[in-house]
C-alpha positions, 0 to 999 in steps of 0.5 A: 927396717927389715921386718920379719912376721911370725903368725899364729894362734898364740893360745898361749904364747910360750918362751918357745915363740920368743925364743924363736923370735930371737933367733930370726932377728940374730941369725937372719939380720932382722930389726923387728919381728911382728907377732900377728895373732890370727882372728880365725887361722885357716890351718887349725881352729884354736882349741880352748880359745880365751877369745881374741882380746885375751890372746891378744893380751898375753902376746902384749905382755909376753913381748912388753920388754923387748923393743925388737918385738911388736904386736900387729893386730890387723888379723883380729881387726879384719875378722874372718879366716886370716890369710897369710898373703892378705896379711903380708900386704897389709904389713907391706903397706903399713910399714914399708919394710926394707926388702921383703918381709920374712915369714917364719913357718914352722917345718911342720907346715912347710910341707904343705905350703904350696898346696894348702896355703891361699895363693902360695905363689903370691906369698913367695913374691912378697916374702922371704920364707924362713923355716924353723924346726919344730918336728925335726933337727934336718931341714925339709927338702921343699921345692920352693926357695926358703932359709932353713933357720938353725933354730933350737929345737924346743919340744914346747907347743901351745898344746902342750901348755894347755894340757898340762894347765888342764890336767894340773901339771908343771906349765908355769915356767913355760910362759913369760911371767906376764902371761902365767899372771893373765892365765892365773887371773883369767882362769883360762884353760880349766886352771883351778 
């Protein structure tokens, strides 16, 4: 089984995450995408964090109807700061995938990969890097080997969803219906 990993805070998960995951499956030939919510991401702390249990529940709800997607809570279970290299090694031991695991990262994080990520050389040995468009439609010039994904550039982010909820704006169709139900039921992100 060819496996790719999509990590993040997923605060909340939105349709952009799902579209990106499907594009990696189709364009890159992976069998499964593993969604890995970070307990505490090293690059940015989750704003208005509803807690690990609710973020995990939202991902589970978002992907429940697509058997090509799966949730892995290893970073939540480990607690502390989540480092990608630790997760890649854990996934390899747990799932024994065919070949290297695909690591999906946005072009907004790719430029600092070699300088800000923990043990980037080991990550490059463990994973095939897949760089997705988040900020620009052209592929970044990077000094490491990667695959540029020709993905749809959707101007949706978890920050945008949270901000729209806070100010009473339109947000309900930016997330899967099951995620919307959780947000509304628990009054997340300042919803009235």
